[in-house]
C-alpha positions in Angstrom: 99.2 110.4 113.7 103.3 109.7 113.8 102.4 105.8 112.5 102.1 107.6 109.5 105.5 109.1 109.5 107.5 106.2 109.1 106.2 105.4 104.8 106.7 109.1 104.6 110.0 108.3 104.7 110.7 105.8 103.2 109.6 107.8 100.4 111.6 110.8 100.8 114.1 108.1 100.7 112.9 105.5 97.9 110.8 106.7 96.4 109.9 108.5 92.8 110.7 112.1 92.1 106.5 112.4 92.6 106.6 110.2 96.2 109.9 111.8 97.4 108.2 115.4 97.0 105.1 114.6 98.1 106.5 113.2 101.3 109.2 116.3 101.4 105.5 118.5 102.1 103.9 116.3 103.7 107.1 115.8 106.7 106.8 119.0 106.7 103.9 119.5 107.5 103.5 117.7 110.1 106.6 118.5 112.1 105.0 121.4 113.5 104.1 119.5 116.1 106.0 118.9 118.9 105.4 115.1 118.8 105.6 114.8 115.2 109.3 116.3 115.4 110.6 113.6 116.8 109.2 110.9 115.5 110.1 111.9 111.9 113.8 112.7 113.7 113.2 108.9 115.1 111.5 107.2 112.4 114.9 108.8 110.8 113.8 111.2 108.6 117.1 113.7 109.2 118.8 111.8 106.7 117.0 111.6 103.3 114.9 114.8 103.6 119.4 116.1 104.0 120.1 114.1 101.2 117.4 116.1 99.6 118.6 119.2 99.9 121.8 118.2 98.5 120.2 116.1 95.4 116.9 116.5 95.3 114.7 117.8 91.9 114.5 121.8 92.4 111.0 121.4 94.6 112.0 118.0 96.6 114.8 120.6 97.4 112.4 122.9 98.1 110.6 120.7 100.5 113.0 119.0 102.1 115.1 122.5 103.7 111.3 123.3 104.8 110.9 120.2 106.2 114.5 120.3 108.2 113.1 124.4 108.9 110.4 123.1 111.1 112.1 120.0 112.4 115.2 122.0 113.7 112.3 124.6 115.8 113.1 124.3 119.1 114.8 121.2 118.9 117.4 120.5 120.7 118.0 117.1 119.9 117.2 117.7 116.1 119.4 120.6 115.7 121.8 118.8 116.8 120.9 115.6 114.4 121.3 117.4 111.2 124.3 119.2 111.9 125.9 115.6 112.0 123.8 115.2 109.0 125.4 117.0 106.9 123.2 120.0 106.6 125.1 122.4 106.7 126.7 122.6 103.6 124.1 121.8 102.1 121.8 124.2 103.2 124.9 127.9 102.9 124.5 125.6 99.2 120.6 125.7 98.7 121.1 130.0 100.1 123.9 130.4 97.5 122.6 129.6 94.9 119.1 128.0 94.9 116.0 129.8 93.4 114.3 131.9 96.0 111.6 130.1 97.4 114.9 127.7 97.6 116.5 129.6 99.5 113.9 131.0 102.0 113.7 127.4 102.9 117.7 126.7 103.2 117.8 130.4 105.5 115.1 129.8 108.3 117.1 126.2 108.5 120.0 128.0 108.9 118.5 130.5 111.3 116.8 128.1 113.7 120.5 126.1 113.3 122.0 129.5 114.2 119.8 129.5 117.3 121.5 126.3 119.1 
């Protein structure tokens, strides 16, 4: 339920490397639900996910880009929020320089952003 999202966002922002990775993965899974897409954004989850795409470990970058991709599906508000949080440039960098899994996640996010 949406009450579990705020603690996950806090871990993405301030957790250990392992906590950040797992929390980003959990948010990626939870974002498949329309209500949770809104809840993640309302909990301030987009900005720390963008930060992980920029500065995270390899796995954190993959999960964060995946979460941003799912958050952008059919959600114009989240698409705008991702752009406003500076998400385009790090996603493009990940497509260019990341490993195969990161490239796939980042390309998916950019695709979802492009449909707005």
